[in-house]
N, C-alpha and C positions, 0 to 999 in steps of 0.2 A: 263441445264434444271434440275429443282428440282425433287428429287425422289418422286414418288407417293406412296411408301410403299405398293406395291401390293402383294409382296411375303414375307413370313416370315419363320424364323427358330426358333424353341423352344427347350429348354432343360428342362427335368424334372428329378430331382434327388430324389429318394425315400430313406428315412432314417428310420432305425429301432432303437429305443431307448430301448435297451434290459433291462436295469435296471428297467424300469417302464412299460414295455410292450406297448409302444406307437409307432406310426409311423407318419412321416411328409413327405410332398412333397415340394421341392423347385423348383420354376418355373421361367425361364427367357425367354424372347422373343426379337428378334431383326429383323430388316429388312434384308432379304436375299440379296438385291441388294446393299444398301449403308452401311449396318452393324449398323445403328443407333439403339441403345437399346430402348425398350419401357418401360415406367413406369406404374406401377399398381396404379390406382386411386380408391378412396373410402375406402381404408384401412387406418384407422387413427393411428393404433399402430405400432410402429417400434420396432423390437426385435424378440423374438421367444416365442410362446405360444403353449402348447399342448392342448389348449381348443378353440382357435379361430385364424383366419388368421391374419398374420402380414406381414410387409415388412422389407427389410433391409434398412439401412440409406439412400440409394440413391433411394429407391422405385422401383428399377429395378429387384428385386427378390421377388416373392410372396412366403411366407412360410405358408403352410396350414397343419393343423392336419388332418390325414386320418385314416380310420380303415377298416378292412375287412368287406364286406357286411354280415349283420346278426350277427356280433359280438357286444357285449355290451362294452362300455367303462366303466371300473370300477371306481366308485367314490372314492375319498380319495386317490389321487395319493401319493405314497411314493417317497420321493426325490424331485428334483427340478421340478417346473412347467413351467420353461422358464425364460426369462429375458426381460426387457424393455430398450430401448435406447431413451434418450431424445434428440430430434433434436434442434439445435440452430437456431433461426430465423435470 
């Protein structure tokens, strides 16, 4: 019988990028029963950005910039702003 994917396990890893004062959260989800990983849909860019959500090359990890509530993100980031990965069709 095929798994109905009714129970889930998720992992969230929070990263602090000290050099530029930014934070990100990396999120993965899989079925708790059959262990099949879930893919994130609707996120077109693959890589890492400190300004908008991205996914890893398999689309199984969502990478999201985050900030403490009430804190402003300072414009003009010094240093790297992330990277892009081009997927082959």
